[in-house]
Structures are given as C-alpha cells and as structure tokens.
C-alpha positions as CSV (number, residue, x, y, z in Angstrom):
1,M,0.0,0.0,0.0
2,S,1.2,3.5,-0.6
3,S,2.6,5.8,2.0
4,R,0.3,8.3,3.7
5,Y,-0.3,11.5,1.8
6,H,-2.8,14.3,1.6
7,I,-5.9,13.7,-0.6
8,D,-6.8,17.1,-2.1
9,D,-10.4,18.1,-3.0
10,F,-9.9,17.2,-6.6
11,M,-8.8,13.7,-5.7
12,R,-11.6,13.3,-3.2
13,G,-14.1,14.3,-5.9
14,R,-12.7,11.7,-8.3
15,I,-12.9,9.0,-5.6
16,I,-16.5,9.9,-4.7
17,G,-17.4,10.1,-8.4
18,K,-16.1,6.6,-9.0
19,I,-18.2,5.2,-6.1
20,E,-21.3,7.1,-7.3
21,E,-20.8,5.5,-10.7
22,G,-21.3,2.2,-9.0
23,R,-17.7,1.1,-8.5
24,K,-16.9,-0.9,-5.4
25,I,-14.8,0.8,-2.6
26,T,-12.1,-2.0,-2.9
27,G,-11.7,-1.3,-6.7
28,V,-11.5,2.4,-6.2
29,A,-8.9,2.0,-3.4
30,R,-6.8,-0.2,-5.7
31,E,-7.2,2.2,-8.6
32,F,-5.9,5.2,-6.6
33,D,-3.5,3.1,-4.5
34,I,-5.1,4.3,-1.3
35,A,-6.0,2.2,1.7
36,H,-9.5,0.7,1.7
37,S,-10.2,2.2,5.1
38,V,-9.4,5.7,3.8
39,V,-11.8,5.4,0.8
40,S,-14.4,3.8,3.0
41,R,-14.2,6.7,5.6
42,L,-14.3,9.3,2.8
43,W,-17.4,7.7,1.3
44,K,-19.1,7.4,4.7
45,S,-18.3,11.0,5.5
46,F,-19.7,12.2,2.1
47,K,-22.9,10.2,2.6
48,T,-23.3,11.6,6.1
49,T,-22.7,15.3,5.4
50,G,-23.6,15.6,1.7
51,M,-22.4,18.9,0.2
52,C,-22.1,22.3,1.9
53,N,-22.6,25.4,-0.1
54,N,-21.8,28.8,1.4
55,N,-24.5,30.7,-0.5
56,A,-22.0,32.6,-2.6
57,T,-23.5,34.2,-5.7
58,C,-21.8,31.7,-8.0
59,H,-23.4,28.8,-6.1
60,R,-26.9,30.3,-6.4
61,T,-27.1,30.5,-10.2
62,L,-29.9,28.7,-11.8
63,A,-27.4,26.6,-13.8
64,V,-25.6,25.4,-10.7
65,Q,-28.9,24.7,-8.9
66,D,-30.3,22.8,-11.8
67,C,-27.1,20.7,-12.1
68,L,-27.0,19.9,-8.4
69,D,-30.7,19.0,-8.5
70,S,-30.4,16.8,-11.6
71,E,-27.5,14.9,-10.0
72,G,-29.5,14.5,-6.8
73,I,-26.8,16.2,-4.7
74,Q,-27.9,16.9,-1.2
75,R,-27.1,20.4,0.0
76,L,-27.2,22.0,3.5
77,V,-28.8,25.4,3.8
78,W,-26.0,27.7,4.9
79,P,-26.9,30.7,7.2
80,A,-25.7,34.0,5.9
81,R,-22.4,35.4,7.2
82,S,-21.7,32.2,9.1
83,P,-18.0,31.5,9.6
84,D,-19.0,29.2,12.5
85,L,-20.2,26.7,9.9
86,N,-17.4,27.2,7.4
87,P,-14.8,24.5,8.1
88,I,-12.1,26.2,6.1
89,E,-12.0,29.1,8.6
90,N,-10.3,26.9,11.2
91,V,-7.8,25.8,8.5
92,W,-7.1,29.4,7.4
93,D,-6.5,30.3,11.1
94,A,-4.0,27.5,11.5
95,L,-2.3,28.3,8.2
96,G,-2.1,32.0,9.1
97,R,-0.5,31.3,12.5
98,Q,2.1,29.1,10.9
99,V,3.0,31.7,8.3
100,A,3.1,34.5,10.9
101,G,5.4,32.3,13.1
102,R,8.1,31.7,10.5
103,N,11.6,32.9,11.3
104,H,11.5,35.1,8.2
105,P,7.9,36.3,7.6
106,P,6.9,37.0,4.0
107,T,7.7,40.5,2.8
108,N,6.1,40.5,-0.7
109,K,3.6,38.6,-2.7
110,N,6.0,36.0,-4.0
111,T,7.4,35.1,-0.6
112,L,3.8,35.1,0.8
113,I,2.7,32.6,-1.9
114,R,5.8,30.5,-1.2
115,A,5.2,30.6,2.6
116,L,1.5,29.7,2.3
117,T,2.3,26.8,-0.1
118,E,5.0,25.4,2.2
119,E,2.9,25.8,5.4
120,W,-0.2,24.3,3.6
121,D,1.9,21.2,2.8
122,K,2.9,20.9,6.4
123,L,-0.7,21.0,7.8
124,P,-1.4,17.7,9.6
125,Q,-4.0,15.5,7.9
126,Q,-5.5,15.0,11.3
127,L,-6.3,18.7,11.5
128,L,-8.2,18.6,8.2
129,D,-10.0,15.3,9.2
130,N,-11.0,16.8,12.6
131,V,-12.4,19.9,10.9
132,V,-14.4,17.9,8.4
133,Q,-15.6,15.5,11.1
134,S,-16.8,18.4,13.3
135,M,-19.4,19.5,10.8
136,V,-22.2,17.3,12.1
137,R,-21.6,18.6,15.6
138,R,-21.4,22.2,14.3
139,V,-24.7,21.9,12.4
140,E,-26.5,20.2,15.4
141,C,-25.2,23.0,17.7
142,C,-26.3,25.7,15.3
143,I,-29.8,24.2,15.2
144,T,-29.9,23.9,19.0
145,L,-29.0,27.6,19.3
146,H,-31.5,28.6,16.6
147,G,-28.7,30.0,14.4
148,G,-26.9,31.8,17.1
149,H,-23.1,31.9,17.6
150,I,-21.6,28.5,18.2
151,P,-18.2,27.8,20.0
152,Y,-16.3,26.6,16.9
C-alpha cells in the first residue's frame, strides 16, 4: 500500500465520483493506490454530510442549482455570514498562525505565496480530518442555538 499523503479536494471528488458511478470501494482504493479504510471513511463522511454550499452568488445561479438537482446532490442550507459553519476558517487560522510564526515572515507577494504553499503542505492531515468530522456537531449545535453563535 502507498505511504500516507494528503488527498486534495480534486482527488476526493474523483474518488466519490467513481463510487457514485457504482464502483466498489475496494476497486476504487486499488485504482488510486489508497488504503481501503481511507476510501471507506471518505465515502461514509460524504454520505453523512452531503455537500455544503456557502451561499456565494456563484453557487446560487440557476445553472448550478439545476445541475445539483439533476444529480440528486444533497445540500445543506447555509446561514448568511456564518464563519461558524465554514470548516475552512479553522484551517485558514492554523495556516495564518504558521506563516506568521516563521523565522522570516513574507515581505512581498512572491514570498507570501511560497510561505503559504510550504505551510499548507505541512498542515497535519488530522487537523483537516477533525475539521471535516466536526461538521455534524457544528450543524447540530447551530440548530440547537437557533442559528446563534456556536463555539467553533
């Protein structure tokens, strides 16, 4: 089996797409040379949470809505201005702290891009997994608090 590496959004989409086409998890795991347990957890997580959409204008176009509806893609309603429910906010925070804590902080656009890329590659997979896995709890908490601020 291959060594552990980060599965980016594009790869996750490809894996989910193969399974949605009717492929078996074992076959998809072999095709991408990824552990069966990783593909299985990814699929389980996708089935549990569906897809989140942050209500950005580009996500509300009729073409996008029609496409998602025609594919039967489940969406969560996303409260306006809700960083509490945006899992990437926690990741941006961690990334920003790493860049700010460098011995030689970036001084221009090119060094900032380089620093962000280097620090992104160093983010632990467990951080990303934890943020994704917290979504069910975040949504439940938000519902309990009737859309109020949640402690995430």
